[in-house]
C-alpha positions as CSV (number, residue, x, y, z in Angstrom):
1,M,0.1,-0.2,0.0
2,R,2.5,2.3,0.7
3,L,4.8,1.4,-2.2
4,R,1.3,2.4,-4.5
5,H,0.7,5.6,-2.6
6,A,4.5,6.6,-3.1
7,L,4.0,6.0,-6.5
8,L,0.8,8.1,-6.6
9,A,2.5,10.7,-5.0
10,S,5.9,10.4,-7.3
11,F,3.5,10.6,-10.1
12,G,1.2,13.3,-9.0
13,T,4.7,15.0,-8.3
14,T,5.9,14.7,-11.7
15,L,2.6,15.9,-13.3
16,V,2.6,18.9,-11.5
17,A,6.5,19.6,-12.1
18,V,5.4,18.7,-16.3
19,L,2.7,20.7,-15.9
20,G,4.7,23.7,-14.6
21,V,7.1,23.1,-17.0
22,V,4.7,23.3,-20.2
23,L,2.8,26.5,-18.8
24,I,6.0,27.9,-18.2
25,A,7.1,26.8,-21.8
26,F,3.5,28.0,-23.1
27,I,4.0,31.6,-21.5
28,M,7.7,32.0,-22.8
29,L,6.3,30.6,-26.4
30,S,3.8,32.8,-26.7
31,Q,6.0,36.2,-25.9
32,L,8.6,34.9,-28.6
33,T,5.6,34.5,-30.9
34,D,4.3,38.1,-30.4
35,S,8.2,39.0,-31.3
36,W,9.0,36.3,-34.1
37,T,5.6,37.8,-35.9
38,E,6.7,41.1,-36.0
39,M,10.3,39.7,-37.3
40,S,8.7,37.4,-39.8
41,T,5.8,39.1,-41.0
42,V,6.2,43.1,-40.7
43,I,10.0,43.3,-41.0
44,A,10.5,40.6,-43.4
45,R,7.9,42.2,-45.9
46,R,9.2,45.4,-45.5
47,H,12.7,44.0,-46.1
48,Q,11.8,42.4,-49.0
49,V,9.7,45.5,-50.5
50,T,12.5,47.8,-50.4
51,L,15.0,45.1,-51.7
52,R,12.7,44.3,-54.5
53,G,12.3,48.4,-54.9
54,A,15.8,49.0,-55.1
55,L,16.1,46.0,-57.6
56,H,13.0,47.8,-60.0
57,L,14.8,51.0,-59.3
58,G,17.9,49.8,-60.8
59,Y,16.3,48.4,-64.0
60,A,14.2,51.7,-64.3
61,T,17.4,53.5,-64.4
62,Q,18.9,51.3,-67.0
63,Y,15.6,51.7,-69.2
64,F,15.8,55.5,-68.4
65,N,19.7,55.9,-69.9
66,R,19.4,53.4,-72.7
67,Y,16.1,55.3,-73.9
68,L,17.8,58.6,-73.3
69,Q,20.7,56.8,-75.8
70,D,18.7,54.8,-78.3
71,G,15.3,55.2,-77.7
72,G,13.1,52.5,-78.8
73,T,10.7,50.4,-76.4
74,D,12.4,51.4,-73.4
75,A,10.3,54.1,-72.1
76,E,7.5,51.5,-71.9
77,R,9.8,49.4,-69.9
78,F,11.0,52.2,-67.7
79,T,6.9,52.9,-67.2
80,T,6.8,49.3,-65.9
81,E,9.1,49.1,-63.7
82,L,8.2,52.4,-62.1
83,D,4.9,51.2,-61.7
84,A,6.2,47.8,-60.1
85,L,8.1,50.0,-57.4
86,A,5.4,52.3,-56.5
87,G,3.0,49.3,-55.9
88,L,6.4,48.0,-53.1
89,L,5.8,51.2,-51.6
90,D,2.1,51.3,-50.8
91,A,2.7,47.7,-49.6
92,Y,5.3,48.8,-47.2
93,G,2.9,51.5,-46.2
94,Q,0.2,49.0,-45.3
95,A,2.7,46.3,-43.7
96,G,2.2,47.9,-40.4
97,P,2.3,50.8,-38.2
98,L,5.3,53.4,-39.2
99,G,7.4,56.1,-37.1
100,D,7.1,60.0,-37.9
101,E,10.7,59.8,-39.9
102,E,9.3,56.4,-41.6
103,Q,6.7,57.9,-42.6
104,D,8.2,60.7,-44.1
105,L,10.6,59.1,-46.0
106,L,7.9,56.9,-47.4
107,D,6.3,59.9,-48.7
108,S,9.5,61.4,-50.2
109,A,10.1,58.2,-52.1
110,Q,6.3,58.3,-53.7
111,N,6.5,61.6,-54.6
112,F,10.3,61.1,-56.2
113,V,8.8,58.4,-58.3
114,K,6.4,60.8,-59.8
115,L,8.8,63.3,-60.5
116,Y,11.4,60.7,-62.2
117,R,7.9,59.6,-64.1
118,K,7.7,63.1,-65.1
119,D,11.3,62.8,-66.4
120,M,10.8,60.2,-68.9
121,Q,7.7,61.6,-70.0
122,H,9.7,64.7,-70.7
123,I,12.5,63.0,-72.5
124,V,9.6,61.0,-74.5
125,A,8.3,64.3,-75.2
126,L,12.0,65.8,-76.3
127,R,12.6,62.4,-78.8
128,Q,9.3,62.9,-80.2
129,N,10.0,66.3,-81.7
130,S,13.3,65.3,-82.7
131,A,15.5,66.9,-79.9
132,S,19.3,67.2,-80.1
133,P,21.5,64.8,-78.0
134,A,22.6,68.1,-76.5
135,T,19.1,69.0,-75.4
136,L,18.6,66.0,-73.9
137,E,21.2,66.0,-71.8
138,A,20.7,69.3,-70.8
139,A,16.7,68.3,-69.7
140,L,18.2,65.8,-67.2
141,Q,19.2,68.4,-64.2
142,S,17.4,66.5,-62.0
143,E,18.7,63.8,-59.5
144,N,15.0,62.3,-58.8
145,D,16.6,58.8,-59.2
146,K,19.6,59.3,-56.6
147,V,17.0,61.0,-54.4
148,L,14.8,57.9,-54.5
149,A,17.3,55.3,-54.2
150,L,18.6,57.2,-51.1
151,A,15.2,57.3,-49.5
152,L,15.0,53.7,-50.3
153,R,18.5,53.4,-48.8
154,K,17.2,54.7,-45.4
155,L,14.0,52.6,-45.3
156,T,16.5,50.2,-45.1
157,D,18.7,51.3,-42.4
158,I,15.1,51.9,-40.5
159,T,14.1,48.5,-41.4
160,N,17.6,47.0,-40.2
161,A,17.7,49.1,-37.2
162,R,14.2,47.2,-36.2
163,T,15.8,44.1,-36.8
164,E,18.3,44.3,-34.7
165,T,16.3,45.8,-32.0
166,A,13.6,42.9,-32.5
167,T,16.3,40.5,-32.3
168,T,17.8,41.8,-29.3
169,R,14.7,41.4,-27.7
170,I,13.8,38.1,-28.8
171,N,17.4,37.1,-27.8
172,R,16.5,38.3,-24.2
173,Q,13.7,36.3,-23.9
174,F,15.2,33.4,-25.0
175,Q,17.7,34.0,-22.1
176,R,15.0,34.1,-19.6
177,S,12.8,31.2,-21.2
178,R,16.1,28.7,-21.1
179,L,16.8,29.8,-17.4
180,A,13.0,29.1,-16.0
181,L,13.0,26.1,-18.0
182,L,16.0,25.3,-16.9
183,L,14.5,25.2,-13.0
184,A,11.4,23.4,-14.0
185,A,13.4,20.6,-15.5
186,L,15.5,20.4,-12.7
187,L,12.1,20.2,-10.5
188,A,10.6,17.8,-12.7
189,A,14.1,15.8,-13.4
190,S,13.6,14.6,-10.0
191,C,10.3,13.6,-10.2
192,V,10.8,11.6,-13.6
193,V,13.8,9.9,-11.6
194,I,11.2,8.5,-9.1
195,A,8.8,7.3,-11.7
196,G,11.7,6.2,-14.3
197,V,12.2,2.9,-12.0
198,R,8.4,2.1,-13.6
199,V,9.2,2.7,-16.8
200,T,12.3,0.7,-17.2
201,R,10.3,-2.5,-17.8
202,S,8.5,-0.5,-20.1
203,I,11.5,0.6,-22.0
204,V,12.6,-2.8,-22.2
205,R,9.8,-4.1,-23.9
206,H,9.2,-1.3,-26.3
207,D,13.2,-1.5,-27.0
208,T,12.1,-4.7,-28.5
209,E,9.3,-3.2,-30.7
210,R,11.7,-0.6,-31.8
211,S,14.4,-3.4,-33.2
212,Q,11.4,-4.7,-34.7
213,A,10.5,-1.1,-36.4
214,I,14.1,-0.2,-37.4
215,D,14.2,-3.5,-39.2
216,A,11.0,-3.0,-41.2
217,L,12.2,0.6,-42.0
218,Q,15.6,-1.0,-43.0
219,F,13.5,-3.2,-45.3
220,E,11.4,-0.5,-46.4
221,I,14.3,1.5,-47.4
222,G,16.1,-1.3,-49.4
223,E,12.4,-1.3,-51.3
224,R,13.0,2.4,-51.6
225,T,16.7,2.0,-53.4
226,K,15.5,-0.4,-55.3
227,A,12.9,1.3,-56.9
228,E,14.8,4.3,-57.5
229,T,17.4,2.2,-59.3
230,E,14.6,1.0,-61.7
231,L,13.5,4.4,-61.9
232,Q,17.1,5.6,-63.1
233,R,17.0,2.6,-65.2
234,Y,14.0,3.8,-66.8
235,R,14.9,7.5,-67.1
236,D,18.1,6.3,-68.9
237,H,16.2,4.4,-71.7
238,L,13.8,7.3,-71.8
239,E,16.7,9.5,-72.7
240,Q,17.4,6.9,-75.1
241,L,14.3,6.9,-76.7
242,V,13.7,10.3,-76.7
243,E,17.0,10.5,-79.2
244,A,15.6,7.7,-81.5
245,R,12.7,9.4,-81.8
246,T,14.6,13.0,-82.2
247,L,16.7,11.3,-85.0
248,E,13.2,9.9,-86.6
249,L,11.4,13.1,-86.4
250,R,14.8,14.8,-88.2
251,E,14.6,12.3,-91.0
252,A,11.2,12.3,-91.3
253,N,11.7,16.5,-92.3
254,Q,14.5,15.6,-94.3
255,T,12.3,13.2,-95.8
256,A,9.5,15.7,-96.6
257,A,11.7,18.3,-98.0
258,L,12.8,15.9,-100.5
259,A,9.1,14.6,-101.3
260,N,8.1,18.5,-101.7
261,R,11.2,19.3,-103.7
262,A,10.0,15.9,-106.0
263,K,6.4,17.3,-105.9
264,S,8.0,20.5,-107.4
265,D,10.0,18.8,-110.0
266,F,7.6,16.7,-110.7
267,L,4.8,19.9,-111.4
268,A,7.6,21.6,-113.4
269,N,8.1,18.5,-115.7
270,M,4.6,17.6,-116.0
271,S,3.7,21.3,-116.7
272,H,6.9,20.8,-119.6
273,E,5.4,18.4,-120.8
274,I,1.8,19.1,-121.4
275,R,2.2,22.4,-122.6
276,T,5.0,21.2,-125.2
277,P,2.2,19.4,-127.0
278,M,-0.4,21.3,-126.1
279,N,1.5,24.4,-128.1
280,A,1.5,22.0,-131.1
281,I,-2.3,21.9,-130.2
282,V,-3.2,25.5,-130.5
283,G,-0.7,26.6,-133.1
284,L,-2.2,24.1,-135.7
285,T,-5.8,24.4,-134.6
286,H,-5.2,28.0,-135.4
287,L,-3.3,27.6,-138.5
288,L,-6.1,25.2,-139.8
289,R,-8.7,27.6,-139.0
290,R,-7.3,30.4,-141.0
291,R,-7.4,28.1,-143.9
292,A,-10.3,26.1,-143.2
293,N,-13.7,27.5,-145.7
294,D,-16.2,24.9,-144.5
295,A,-18.5,25.8,-141.7
296,E,-18.5,22.4,-140.3
297,Q,-14.9,22.3,-139.9
298,R,-14.2,25.8,-138.0
299,D,-17.0,24.8,-135.5
300,K,-14.8,21.7,-134.7
301,L,-11.5,23.7,-135.0
302,D,-13.1,26.2,-132.5
303,K,-14.3,23.5,-129.7
304,I,-10.9,22.0,-130.1
305,S,-9.6,25.3,-129.1
306,D,-11.8,26.1,-126.3
307,S,-10.9,22.3,-125.2
308,A,-7.4,23.3,-125.5
309,N,-7.8,26.4,-123.6
310,H,-9.8,25.1,-120.6
311,L,-7.2,22.4,-120.4
312,L,-4.6,25.1,-119.9
313,G,-6.6,26.9,-117.4
314,I,-7.1,23.4,-115.2
315,I,-3.2,23.2,-115.6
316,N,-2.8,26.7,-114.3
317,D,-5.1,26.4,-111.7
318,I,-3.1,23.3,-110.8
319,L,0.3,25.3,-111.0
320,D,-1.0,28.2,-109.2
321,F,-2.6,26.1,-106.0
322,S,0.6,24.3,-105.7
323,K,2.9,27.7,-105.5
324,I,0.1,28.3,-102.8
325,E,0.5,25.2,-100.7
326,A,4.6,25.7,-100.8
327,G,4.3,29.4,-99.8
328,K,6.2,30.5,-103.3
329,L,3.4,32.8,-104.7
330,A,5.0,36.0,-104.7
331,L,3.1,39.3,-105.7
332,E,4.2,42.0,-108.0
333,S,4.0,45.3,-107.2
334,C,3.6,48.2,-110.0
335,E,1.1,51.1,-110.9
336,L,-2.0,50.3,-112.5
337,D,-5.4,51.9,-113.0
338,V,-7.8,49.4,-111.7
339,R,-11.4,51.3,-112.8
340,E,-10.1,50.2,-115.8
341,L,-10.4,46.2,-114.3
342,P,-14.1,45.7,-114.6
343,A,-13.9,46.9,-118.2
344,S,-10.9,43.9,-119.0
345,I,-13.1,41.5,-117.3
346,L,-15.8,42.2,-119.3
347,S,-14.0,41.9,-122.5
348,M,-13.1,38.6,-121.3
349,I,-16.3,37.2,-120.6
350,A,-18.7,39.1,-122.9
351,E,-18.7,36.4,-125.7
352,Q,-19.9,33.6,-123.1
353,A,-21.9,35.7,-121.7
354,S,-23.7,36.9,-125.2
355,A,-24.1,33.0,-126.1
356,K,-26.6,32.7,-123.1
357,G,-28.0,36.1,-123.4
358,L,-27.0,37.3,-120.1
359,Q,-26.7,40.8,-119.3
360,I,-23.2,42.3,-118.0
361,D,-23.2,45.7,-115.9
362,T,-20.4,47.3,-114.5
363,E,-20.3,49.4,-111.1
364,T,-17.2,51.4,-110.0
365,A,-16.8,53.6,-107.4
366,P,-14.9,57.1,-107.7
367,L,-11.5,55.2,-107.3
368,P,-7.6,56.9,-107.0
369,T,-6.1,56.8,-110.7
370,A,-2.9,55.3,-109.8
371,V,-2.3,52.5,-107.4
372,K,0.5,49.9,-106.8
373,G,-0.2,46.5,-107.0
374,D,-0.2,42.9,-108.8
375,I,-2.4,43.7,-112.2
376,T,-2.1,39.9,-113.1
377,R,-3.6,38.1,-109.8
378,L,-6.4,40.9,-109.3
379,T,-7.3,40.0,-112.8
380,Q,-7.0,36.3,-111.8
381,A,-9.2,36.6,-109.0
382,F,-12.0,38.8,-110.3
383,L,-12.2,36.2,-113.3
384,N,-12.3,33.5,-111.5
385,L,-15.3,35.1,-109.7
386,A,-16.7,36.2,-113.3
387,G,-16.4,33.3,-114.7
388,N,-18.4,31.1,-112.2
389,A,-21.0,33.8,-112.1
390,V,-21.3,33.2,-116.2
391,K,-21.1,29.4,-115.8
392,F,-24.0,29.0,-113.2
393,T,-26.3,31.7,-114.6
394,S,-28.5,30.7,-117.0
395,H,-30.4,33.8,-117.7
396,G,-30.6,37.3,-116.4
397,T,-28.2,39.9,-114.9
398,I,-24.3,39.6,-113.9
399,T,-23.2,42.7,-112.1
400,L,-19.4,43.4,-112.0
401,R,-18.8,46.0,-108.7
402,T,-15.8,47.9,-107.7
403,L,-16.4,49.6,-104.4
404,I,-13.9,51.5,-101.6
405,D,-14.2,49.0,-98.6
406,E,-11.7,51.1,-96.6
407,E,-9.0,53.9,-97.1
408,S,-6.4,56.0,-95.7
409,A,-3.7,58.5,-96.4
410,E,-1.1,55.8,-98.1
411,H,-3.9,52.7,-99.0
412,I,-7.0,51.9,-100.0
413,R,-8.7,48.6,-99.5
414,I,-10.9,47.9,-102.7
415,R,-13.7,45.6,-102.7
416,F,-14.5,43.5,-105.7
417,E,-18.3,42.0,-106.3
418,V,-19.6,39.8,-108.8
419,S,-23.4,39.6,-108.5
420,D,-25.6,37.3,-110.4
421,T,-29.3,35.7,-110.7
422,G,-28.1,32.3,-111.0
423,V,-29.5,29.4,-109.1
424,G,-28.0,30.3,-105.5
425,I,-26.4,28.1,-103.3
426,A,-27.5,26.4,-99.9
427,P,-25.9,28.0,-96.8
428,E,-24.8,24.8,-95.7
429,V,-22.8,24.2,-98.8
430,L,-21.3,28.2,-99.1
431,A,-19.7,27.8,-95.9
432,S,-17.2,24.9,-97.9
433,L,-17.5,26.5,-101.3
434,F,-13.8,28.4,-100.5
435,E,-12.1,25.4,-99.5
436,P,-9.6,23.0,-102.3
437,F,-11.2,20.9,-104.7
438,R,-15.2,21.6,-103.7
439,Q,-18.0,22.5,-105.5
440,A,-21.4,23.1,-104.9
441,D,-22.4,20.2,-107.0
442,S,-20.2,17.6,-106.3
443,S,-22.2,14.6,-107.7
444,T,-21.8,12.4,-110.9
445,T,-24.8,14.0,-112.5
446,R,-23.7,17.5,-112.0
447,T,-24.0,19.8,-115.0
448,H,-21.5,22.0,-114.4
449,G,-17.8,20.9,-114.9
450,G,-14.6,22.4,-112.9
451,T,-11.5,21.6,-110.8
452,G,-13.1,23.0,-107.9
453,L,-9.6,25.6,-107.5
454,G,-10.6,28.7,-108.5
455,L,-12.5,29.7,-105.5
456,A,-9.8,28.5,-103.1
457,I,-7.1,30.4,-105.3
458,T,-9.0,33.8,-105.2
459,R,-9.1,33.7,-101.3
460,H,-5.3,32.8,-101.0
461,L,-4.7,35.7,-103.5
462,A,-7.0,38.2,-101.6
463,R,-5.4,37.1,-97.9
464,L,-1.9,37.5,-100.0
465,M,-2.6,40.8,-101.0
466,G,-4.2,42.1,-97.5
467,G,-7.8,41.3,-98.1
468,E,-10.2,38.5,-97.5
469,A,-12.8,36.4,-99.8
470,G,-16.4,35.4,-99.1
471,A,-19.9,34.8,-100.4
472,S,-23.7,35.6,-99.8
473,S,-26.2,33.6,-101.4
474,T,-30.0,33.0,-101.6
475,P,-31.2,29.8,-103.5
476,G,-33.5,30.7,-106.4
477,I,-32.5,34.3,-106.3
478,G,-28.5,34.6,-107.0
479,S,-25.4,35.3,-105.3
480,T,-22.9,37.8,-104.7
481,F,-18.8,36.4,-104.7
482,W,-16.7,39.2,-103.7
483,F,-12.7,39.6,-102.4
484,T,-10.6,42.9,-101.1
485,A,-7.4,43.8,-101.9
486,C,-5.4,46.3,-100.0
487,L,-3.5,48.6,-102.4
488,E,-0.8,51.1,-101.8
489,K,-1.3,54.3,-103.4
490,A,0.7,56.1,-105.9
491,A,1.4,59.1,-107.8
492,Q,-0.8,59.7,-110.6
493,Q,1.1,58.7,-113.7
494,Q,1.7,55.9,-116.3
495,A,-0.2,53.8,-114.6
496,A,-0.5,50.2,-115.8
497,T,-3.7,49.1,-117.5
498,A,-5.4,45.9,-117.0
499,A,-5.1,44.9,-120.6
500,P,-1.9,46.2,-121.8
501,A,-1.3,46.5,-125.9
502,A,-4.8,45.1,-126.4
503,E,-4.8,47.6,-129.6
504,I,-1.2,46.6,-130.6
505,D,-1.9,42.5,-130.1
506,A,-4.8,42.9,-132.6
507,N,-2.9,44.6,-135.1
508,A,0.3,42.8,-135.1
509,E,-0.2,40.4,-137.6
510,R,-1.3,43.1,-140.3
511,I,1.5,45.5,-139.3
512,L,4.3,42.7,-139.5
513,R,3.1,41.3,-142.9
514,K,3.3,44.8,-144.0
515,N,6.4,46.4,-142.3
516,F,8.9,43.1,-141.9
517,H,8.4,40.7,-144.9
518,G,11.4,38.9,-145.6
519,T,12.7,39.5,-141.9
520,H,15.2,36.9,-140.6
521,V,14.2,35.2,-138.0
522,L,15.9,32.6,-135.8
523,V,14.0,29.6,-133.8
524,A,16.1,27.2,-131.8
525,E,13.7,24.5,-130.9
526,D,14.4,20.6,-130.7
527,D,10.6,19.5,-131.0
528,P,10.0,18.3,-134.5
529,V,6.1,19.7,-134.4
530,N,6.6,22.8,-132.8
531,Q,9.2,23.7,-135.4
532,E,6.7,23.2,-137.8
533,V,4.0,25.5,-136.0
534,A,6.9,28.2,-135.4
535,R,7.4,28.3,-139.0
536,E,3.9,28.1,-140.4
537,L,3.0,31.1,-137.7
538,L,6.0,33.0,-138.5
539,E,6.1,32.8,-142.3
540,D,2.2,33.1,-142.1
541,V,3.5,37.2,-141.6
542,G,6.3,37.0,-144.1
543,L,9.3,36.5,-142.0
544,V,12.0,34.2,-142.9
545,V,12.4,31.4,-140.6
546,H,15.7,29.1,-139.7
547,I,15.5,26.6,-137.4
548,A,18.0,25.4,-135.1
549,D,17.7,22.2,-133.4
550,N,19.6,22.8,-129.9
551,G,21.4,25.8,-128.5
552,C,24.8,24.8,-130.4
553,A,23.0,24.7,-133.6
554,A,21.4,28.2,-132.9
555,I,25.4,29.3,-131.9
556,E,26.6,28.6,-134.8
557,A,23.3,30.1,-136.9
558,L,24.4,33.4,-135.6
559,Q,28.2,33.0,-136.2
560,H,27.8,32.0,-140.0
561,A,24.6,33.6,-141.0
562,E,24.3,35.2,-144.7
563,A,21.8,37.5,-143.5
564,P,21.8,38.9,-140.1
565,Y,19.2,37.7,-137.7
566,A,16.9,40.3,-136.5
567,L,15.3,38.5,-133.7
568,V,15.8,35.1,-132.1
569,L,13.2,32.8,-130.6
570,M,14.8,30.3,-127.7
571,D,13.6,27.5,-126.7
572,M,14.6,26.7,-122.9
573,Q,15.1,23.0,-122.6
574,M,16.9,21.7,-125.3
575,P,19.1,18.8,-126.0
576,V,23.2,19.0,-126.2
577,M,22.5,22.9,-125.2
578,D,20.0,24.3,-123.6
579,G,18.2,28.0,-124.2
580,I,19.8,29.3,-120.9
581,E,23.6,28.5,-121.8
582,A,23.1,29.1,-125.2
583,T,21.8,32.8,-124.7
584,R,24.9,33.5,-122.1
585,R,27.3,32.5,-125.1
586,I,25.4,34.5,-127.1
587,R,25.6,37.2,-125.3
588,A,29.2,37.0,-124.3
589,N,30.2,36.3,-127.9
590,L,28.4,39.3,-129.7
591,A,28.8,41.6,-127.0
592,G,27.0,44.9,-127.7
593,M,25.3,43.4,-130.4
594,P,21.5,44.9,-130.3
595,L,19.8,41.1,-130.8
596,P,16.8,40.7,-129.1
597,I,16.2,37.0,-127.8
598,I,12.9,35.8,-126.4
599,A,12.5,32.9,-124.7
600,V,9.5,31.0,-126.1
601,T,9.6,27.5,-123.4
602,A,7.3,25.2,-121.6
603,N,9.0,26.0,-118.3
604,A,6.2,28.1,-117.1
605,F,7.4,28.9,-113.5
606,G,8.3,32.3,-112.1
607,E,11.6,31.0,-111.7
608,D,12.2,29.6,-114.8
609,Q,11.2,33.3,-116.1
610,K,14.0,34.7,-113.8
611,R,16.3,32.5,-115.0
612,C,15.9,33.2,-118.8
613,L,16.0,37.0,-117.9
614,D,19.1,37.0,-116.2
615,A,21.2,34.9,-118.7
616,G,20.1,37.9,-121.0
617,M,17.1,36.8,-122.8
618,N,14.8,39.9,-123.4
619,D,11.3,38.8,-123.4
620,F,9.8,35.8,-122.1
621,I,6.5,33.6,-123.7
622,S,5.1,30.5,-122.3
623,K,3.9,27.4,-124.3
624,P,1.0,26.9,-125.2
625,V,1.7,30.2,-127.7
626,A,-1.1,32.2,-128.4
627,P,-0.7,33.7,-132.1
628,E,-1.7,37.0,-131.3
629,A,0.6,37.2,-128.3
630,L,3.6,36.1,-130.3
631,Y,3.0,38.5,-133.3
632,G,2.6,40.9,-130.6
633,T,6.1,40.6,-128.8
634,L,7.7,40.1,-132.3
635,L,6.5,43.7,-133.3
636,K,7.1,44.8,-130.1
637,W,10.8,43.8,-130.4
638,L,11.0,44.5,-133.9
639,A,9.9,47.9,-134.3
640,G,8.8,48.9,-131.0
641,N,10.3,52.1,-129.2
642,P,13.7,50.9,-127.5
643,A,12.3,52.7,-124.4
644,E,9.3,50.6,-124.6
645,R,11.0,47.1,-124.9
646,K,10.3,46.1,-121.2
647,P,9.8,42.5,-120.3
648,A,6.8,40.7,-119.5
649,P,6.5,41.0,-115.7
650,L,7.4,37.4,-113.9
651,A,5.0,35.3,-113.3
652,S,4.4,34.6,-109.2
């Protein structure tokens, strides 16, 4: 019984001692917590504010000096840094109560931020007025940045002093707490010793449990080590997989580039191979039409000519779309009179419209007489819309409109519209019409043909010219298709028209036959059929034609000619020596001789035309050759004013 009472007494004493230690520790901890709260919140926050404020001020000063020297966008960066600094100063004041000196310093810092901002505004105004460097330097008499930096430094000093004071107070409280805890611990220790005897047995038991826990922990550590080893092995394998995948992607990109190059080469080769026989078809059809007296024969020849032109249009659409997909379609920028474009489009579709009994109207807003743009692509886009209107309208009226969509001092955005009274288009079909190879009727029973590329090309051209394309339609009433183009305003002089030299082309054949009968012309062409076509077309207007099968033969013919040649028609792709190399050698051997060399080739890409002109050729005609265009070009170089002898614009 005594032992039990002793144990209860020792337990009660131990409990009282422990509770006393805990109470003292709680009181001391509360005091330390209050002091530490000020240290960890208010002081630490103000330390952070002053440090970040100094950093933002440094950046602002750097941007200020750079803007003073170079201008640029550093003024906006300066403003951003000052805004951040002003926000930090506000946060400094909101962090806790301030002393009088500290409040005055904060007010001064905020005031100097405003003054520093005004300095930058003054410098920006001077730069916008193109002030000299001396004026800029003279404007910088204030030292607001330095005063602001000094104010931040003083705020930092105050914060440091407050930190030292709080640290001293915390240390003093800590020493008192440690002494009180030591005394309480000594009292509690005496009680704990008494109770320690009783817990010895429990300790032995707990040692066994601890050993078991340690064994379990070691086992867990071993398992975790194995998992980390496996994870590292997986990471190494993942790096190998990433490297292998990167190599595969690189090879795929190279393969795609080679495939794209092969596609371009294939299209160029197919264009050449198709245009070469097309030239023979168009040329021979033209010659047969001239000599045919039977109406039925002329009708069939007209159908052959129309089919050839339709096939040529399909080829051109495919080539244009391929260049658009490859990002190789470039626009020209030359002066033009856009007011004449509707009349040009009208002349191109008038015959088809008249055959269907359609009325064509034009509406043109007051436009500048001269703008800069690509007349070829504007005509192509406008003609695509007009041609579709004629195709899908069986009766009624087609209206060509040219409107001002938006105008500024330097640019004008023009809206080209084509409205018809055709069958109209359903809304669900209209949304997809401008996608490649899409048509309103794609069934096998459709009544109208086409590749479905015209509208897609029109939209791409419009976007290249800074505009857009679209349509609106009501089934049974009609449709309106439109595109816009942003054009640069130009001086109102010598603007190119939409149909240049049309009058000359119409009379070129008669003028050549009358004024240049007996003139010697050299034709370098390797295809026998195209040789025959060229010979008959040229001899038909009285020219004397000499044929060379390749570039070498052309050079020899020029060197040993009995009569001087007035002009050379040069094919680009020939055996033995091509037209490019032949032209270079002709220009080198006949330096200074004003001999016009005109490329007549089935290579119709813009880069081919550029290669011909760079080699020394004077002009470029793509196959199949329209006889009127051939005669017009011959007349330009045989009889035109030298100042007017300019090559045709480069094809995009």
